[in-house]
Residue, then its C-alpha position, 0 to 999 in steps of 0.5 A: x441624728x439621734x432622737x432623745x426623750x427628756x421625761x418631766x413630772x408636772x405635779x402628781x395627784x393622789x386618788x382612790x386606786x378603784x378610780x383608775x383600776x376598777x374595784x381595786x383598794x386603797x389610795x395611790x399617788x400618781x405622777x403627772x408626766x410630760x415629755x420633750x422629744x429632742x429631734x434634729x429637726x425640731x422639738x415636740x412636747x407629749x402631753x403638758x401636766x397640770x395647769x398652774x392655776x391648780x397650784x393654788x387649789x382644785x377650783x379649776x377642775x370643779x367637782x374633780x377636785x372632790x376626787x383628787x387631792x393635788x400635790x403640785x408646787x410653783x417651779x413644776x409647771x411645764x414652762x419651768x421644767x423646760x427652762x430648768x433644762x435650758x429650753x425656751x418654751x416658746x421655741x417648741x415646735x410641736x404640742x401633742x396631746x394624747x387626749x384632752x383630759x385636764x392633767x394632760x393639756x394644763x401646760x398647753x398654754x406655756x407653748x404659745x408657738x407650738x403646732x398642736x397635734x391631736x386626733x380628729x376624733x378626739x378634738x371633735x368629741x370635745x365639741x360635742x357638749x355631752x361627751x365634754x361634760x362627761x369627760x371634764x373637758x375644759x376648752x380654756x385648757x387646750x383651745x387656745x388659739x395654736x396652730x392646729x393640726x387634726x390627724x386621722x390615725x397614725x402620723x409620722x411627725x418628722x417623716x422619718x419614722x422615729x417619732x410616730x403618733x399612734x391611735x390608741x382609742x379607748x380611753x377617750x374617743x381619739x386617745x393617741x400615744x407615742x412611739x419613739x425610736x432612740x439610739x437605745x431603742x424603741x420607747x412607747x409613751x402610752x399615756x392613759x391608754x395603759x395607766x400602769x404595769x398592773x394594766x398591761x400584766x393583768x388587764x385590770x381596767x378603769x371603771x370608765x372608758x369610751x370603748x372597753x373593746x378598743x381599750x383591750x385591743x390596744x393593751x394586747x398591741x402593747x404586749x406584742x410591742x414589749x415582747x418584741x423589745x419596746x420600752x413602755x412608759x405608762x400614763x401614770x405609774x409611780x414605779x417608774x419615777x424616782x422620789x426626786x421626780x426623775x424617771x426610774x427607767x433609761x429611756x435614751 
C-alpha cells in the first residue's frame, strides 16, 4: 500500500528577491512545482503550476507581468508533464490547490475530471472582491466547474492517514499544505507557507501576508516537524531542484 510522490516543474519565474523575502537584495529564479501523489486508492495533484497561456507572454497575469519574468516552454505545462510519465490527466481523482494564486492553479484546466479540494476560507476569500483584487485571484484559472469539496482545517484525503491536508493559514486566508507518509518517511509539501529554507532557518518573511502571526506559527510548526524527521519541500526553493527540472530531494 505504498504512496509515491512524483515532483514536476511547470515553469519558473524570475523576480526581485525582496518580493519573496523582505529587504533581501538581488534577483532569484524560482521553480513552479506540481506534485502527483500516487495512492493505491487514487491519484491526486497538489498544485498545478502556471497556465499554458503564459508560454506566450505575461498578458494573463496583468500588472504582475511587470514583477515576474516568465520562463515557461511548451511541454512544461501540467498536462504534458503527466503524459510524459504515462499518466492521463483526465484520470486524476483529486485536485488540491494549496491556495489560489496564479502560479498554483494555472494547470487546473488540465484535470477536467478531478474533484477540487480547497479550504473553505480560501474559496470564500476569492469571493470577496477586495481580497481577490489584492491577491490577484483570477477566477478563470480555478473556477472551472470542477466538483468542489470545501474543507475546514485538517483533512485525511484517503482515510488512512497517509495523505493529509493541513491548514497553514497566513500567506493567504485559507492556505493549506500537504503531509504525505511514504515508505521513506514523512514528506511535507509546504507550498507558500514557507517559500525557502531561509524562511525556516531565519524567519525571513515576505513583504506581504494575510496574517504574519499565523505565518510565524506555521513556520514554528514546520521546525518541530523537521526535527521529528519530516522532509520539507518548500514552495519555491531553487536549491531543491536540479538544473534539468528534477527534484534534488529524494521523496520516496
